[in-house]
N, C-alpha and C positions, 0 to 999 in steps of 0.2 A: 351138524356135525365138524363145523368148522368153530362153533362156540366150545365146543366138547375140548377138543384141540387144545384152542387157544386156552382154555385154561386149566389144560395140563399144561401145558409151555408153562404158563403163569404162576403154576406150582412149582415143574422146577427147578424154575428163575429164585424164586422166595425163597425156597428152598439152601440151594445154593449161597444166598444175601446171608441167611442165618448162619449158615457153618464156614460163611469167604475167612473170620479169620483165621484159621489153619492156613487156610490159602492163601493169605496174602502175608502169611511166612515165610511160605514156602520161594513167593516172590521175589520180597526182598533182596535177596543177596543177587540175584541177576541183578540187579537197578545199582548195587551197590556194590565200588571195583573191591579190585582181592584186598588192598590195603586200607579193610576196614581195622578201626581202634576202639574197641568195647571196652570201657573205660568210666570209673567210679567218680564222686566230685572230688574224695580226696588224691587216688591217684595222676587225676588231671591238677591236683594244687601241686601236687608233688613235681612234675613234669615241669610246671609252670614258672616254680622255684630257682629250677634246676638250669631250663633253658633259655629260659626270657631275657633278649639280651637287651629293653629297656633298664628292666632290675641289673642285669649287667652293668652297664653304662652307671646308672645311678650308685654302683658300690663304689665304682672307677673315681667317681666324683669324691665319695668321703674320703677313700683313700689320697686323694690330691690335695683335701682340705686339711687333713693330718699331718701332711707334710705341710702344710706352712706353718703349723703351732710351730713343729721343729724349726722351721725358718726363721721364725721372731723369738724364741728364747735366743740366738747365737749372738754372739755380743760383736759391735764394727770391729773389724780389723787395724793393724795399727799403718801409717799411714807413713813410708821409709823416703826420703828424698834424699838426694848427695849434687853435692854443686861442685863444680872446678874450672879452673879458666881455661880457655882455649888454645891461648898461648901465654905462656911463661916467659916477657920478657926482661927477668933478670939472666935467667939459661938458657934463653933463646931455644925452649922447645915447646910442641904442641903434645896439648894433650900430657901433662907432666903429672906423673902422680907421685913424685918420688917426694922427698922432705922437706923440700923448697916449694914445693909447690904448693897450692890455696886451696886441697883436697876438705869439704864441708859436709859432712856427713851428717841426717836428721832423722830424728824418729818421732814421730805423735799418734796421741790416743785420744779420738772422738771422746767424752766422758756423755752419756746422755742422764738428764736430771728430769726432776719432777715424775720417776715414774713411767717412763716410756717405753721400756723397753716389756717392762711389766701389764701396763696395756694394753701393748702388743700383744702380748702371749696371750692375755682373756679377750681381746679381738678374734684371736686365732681359734683362739676354741670354741666360743661359741658359735662358728662360722659353721668348723666344725658337725657340731650341735643343729644346726640349720642343714648340713647336707647332709644328716642322717633323718633330721625330718621329713629334708624333699623326696628322700629314699621310701621311706613308711610311708607318704601323702603316695607316691607315684604305687606303691606295693597295694595301701589300699583301694586306689580308686581303678586298676589294673583289676587285682583280687575278684571284686565288686562284676566288672565289665566278664569276667570269666566264667562266675558263679549264674549272675543274670543270662550269659548264655546259652552256659550250659543246662540250666532248667528247664526254657525257652526252647531250645532245641528237642531236648528232650520229648517236649509235649507236642511242638511241630511236628515231628516225624510220627507222632500218636493220631495226631491227624489227617497225617498225611496216610495213613493205611486205611483208614475210612477211605480219603476218596477214591485208593487205590484199588479199594473194595467196588467201591457203587461205577467207576469207570469202567473194570473188567468184566462186572457184570453184564452195564448197559451196553459194551460193545457186547457180548452175547447175545443178548435179546431183541439187537438193532440186527442183528445177524438176521436172527429165526425171525423177526417180523417182516424181515426182507422178502427171506424164502417162504412165508405165508400170502405175502400180497402178492406176489406171482401165481399161487395157485388161485386168491381173491378168498382165503379165507379173511382175513381184516382188512381195513381198511388205509388207503395213504394216510388220515388224517395222523392214526394211532404211532404211524411209524415216523410221521413230519415230526409229535411231539417227542417221542422217544428222545429221537433226534440233534431235539434243539436241546436238550436237558443233556445228552452227552455230551454236546457242544459246550453248552454252558459249565458243566464239571469240570470239562479238561481247561476251560481259560483259567478258572477256580484254581484249580491244582498246578498248572505252571505260574500262577502269581504266589501260591505257598511254596512251591520250589525254591522258587527267588527270593522268598523270604529265609528259607532253609539256609539257602547254598549261605548267605551274606551274612545268619549270626555262626554258621560253621568256619567264614571265613576269617571269619574276629578268631574264633577259637581257634584257627589253625596256629593263625599268628600269633596268637600270644603263647600256645605249646611252641614255635618255635617247627611244628608239626607238618610241613605242608607235601601235601599230593595224598592226602587222608582223606577215610570219611570216617567221621567222630559220631560212634553212635553212644548216648548217653547212659548206663546203668545206673537207676533210680528208682530207691526206697521211699515210694509215694506212698505206703501207710505212715511209714514214721514221721512225714511232714504232714498228713492230713489229718493227727492225731493228738498234734504239737497244740498246745491252746497261748497263744499270745500275753495271757493273761499273767502266766506261766514266772513271770519276771515282772516287778513292778514300775510305773513310769519314773520313779524316784532312784529305783535301781540302774532304768536306762540313763538318765541323766548323768547320773554319776560316773558311771562308766564312760559316757561322753566326755564330762568335762577330766578325767584324766588320758582316756585313751585316742579323743581325735587330734590328728595327725595335724590337720590344720592350723586345729589351734595351740597346739605346741609351737608350729612353726609359728602364728603370728604374739605367739610371748618372746618368743627366743628373739624374733627379729626387734621387739620394743627394747627387751634386753641388751643386743650389741649399738641399737641405739643410744641406750643410753652408756654406752660402755663410750661412743663413738666418743660424745657430750666430752666424756672427762678428758678423752685420748687428745680433742683439738682445745682442749683448757690447756693439758698441759706443755702442747705444743707452741705455746704463748710464753711457755720459760725458755729460754735458751741455755742450747748447751755449750760447753765450754772443752776444750782442745786444748790439752796440756800435751807438751814436747822436750825435746833436750836436741841439742849442736854441738855437733863438735869442731871447731877451728884450728886448722893446722897451725896457717902462716899469713891469712887475711888481715888479723886486727894488730890492735900495737900489744896485745897480749898473749904472744907467743902459746900454740895448743891450747888454745883458750875451750869448759866446756861451760857450755850457759843452757839454759833452762828459756822453756813461754808458755805461756797459755794465752787464748782468745777467745770470743764469746760473741755472739752478735745482739748488738744493742737496741734492747726492742721501744725506739722509738716508736717508727710512723708502722710499721707491719705487726700486730700485735695477734695474730690470727683470727680476726673480727668477722669475719665475713660466714667462715667457715663452723665459728662456735654460733652464730648466729644460726645458721644455716642446720647444724645439729640438735637443734631447742627446738625449730620449727619440726625437726622430722620424727623427735618422740612425740607432740601432737598428734603427727598425723597419726603415725601406728598405734597411739594410744586407742584411737576413736577407730581404726581399723581393728584391733582388736574388742574393744566393745560391740564393730557390727559382726563379728564372727560368735562371740560368746552369747549375743541374742538370735545369730542363725542358727547355730549349731542347736539350740533349745527346741527354738520350735520343728528344726527338722527332724527331731527326737519325737519331739509330740506327734507332729506330723504321720510320721512314719510309722509311730505305736499306731493312732490312729484305721490308718489303713488297711496293716494287719489285723485288725481287730474287727473292722467292717469286710476286708475277706474271710475270715474264720466265721462269721458270723454265717455270712454267705452260702458258705460252703456248707456248715451244718444246718444251714436250714432248708438242704437238699435233699430230697429224697433219696438215698442211698439202691433202695430198687428198684430206681426208674425205669431206668437203661437194659433191664429182666423185664421188667414188664412190657417195657416199648416193646420186645422181642413179643412177650406172648400177643400184644398185640398187633405186632407185623401178620402175625399167624389169623388172625380174624380178621384183619381187613384182605387178607388172601382169599378168606376164604368167602368173604362177602364178594368177590372183586370174580372168583372163581364161578360165582351165582348168579352175577350181575345187578349184583344188588349198588354195587358199586360202579363208577367208567374210567377208562385210563386215566382221566388226568384225576380225580381226587385219590389213585393210586400211586400215579407219582407223586402227586402232591405231600400224599403220607411219606414217600418215599424222600424227599427233601426236608421233611420235618425230622425224618429218622437222622439227616445228616447232620442237622445243623442241631440238633439236643447233642451230640456226641461234641461235636466240636464247641460248644458253646462249654461242655463239661471242661472240656482240656486247656479251653480259654480262662477258666473260672481256679480250675486246678496250678496254673501255672502263673495265675497271677497270686493264688495264694504261698506258692514258694517263692518266688519273687520279692511280695511282702515282708517275707520275712528275710531275705537277704539286704533290701531296706531296710530294715531297723539294722542289722550286722555293721552296714556300710557306715552310716548315720551314729551309730554309737562305737566306731571303731571295735567293738569287740565279737567273738562268733558267738553267738546268743544261741542263735539257731542253723540246723543245716549243717550238724557237730560230722 
């Protein structure tokens, strides 16, 4: 009689397991706060572009660099001087500005030679390009983080559903087993095994939740949307049907060569270093100061109007050190550019290779496996009810059911993120548009 009751209970339990996906959906809102944000990838990116503070700071830096270009275009201001005697001994007056005083006004102007102003403008414009490059590179990096976390969060939440179903089901079966134990229908060993399985699942679930919290925290920070629970909305069918061979490796490399922001940064940095060498050479050419001065009564010629000019004589300092430093900087940045070029080619190839591997792995899976696993669960139930298998085998099968679902979600997540890796390495949104 106890065996029959035991079998009926297991039958009810497994039916609960097989239909608990609906129950799980109903339970999720109790766990999620009222400030739940269901959002697609496109909506998340729009919010990210509007609210991310790091991007906003980088945009302000671009404006600041453009202001330096305006400043570089300005000419040096004229220099005005005025001298006079403190005491006029002829008329015995202090600070006399009359006709008999020594009024000497003058004005001078610095004239930049060797194209210094033009070179400064060119360097300021290149610095503006570098600020834009840094902004775009920051955007590329943060966008990759957002999109990767977005997909990771989605598939982790799908895995979370499996744990919720298992834990809830095991709590119910443990409660029922404890009742049956009190009636002497089942052994203490079976209760302990179910209890141990439950504790192990709760520990795994806690680790999973912390992982979800970490990725969600990054997403909230990127979106500047604190205090919400992000629920990504993902078109999984579109991702799983995307073939990485849709784009050839040459296409990906060409796109990376044009759009990789770190490559643009390296090129513009080298450009700036060449401009700096030219500018440092121009500093070796002395500038000229010209001026005019009017003297009223101090010279032997009354009301004299004179002119002047002056320049630094480049005998000792011809800016040799800065010119030498600029040459070495060029060599350094040339080596850096070659390194970035080599790196981006390898990055693109490896990202394409990973995506192809993940796609082939996913395509090799039996798409009906999950459905077949459900059918197998009914068969295991029938055998357990007939005592053809023991509780340990039954729980082992239950563990396999969980591992199968978790592994499938992991493979799907890796596939989506492998496409995002190609987008990041090429600087172009080829996938998951």
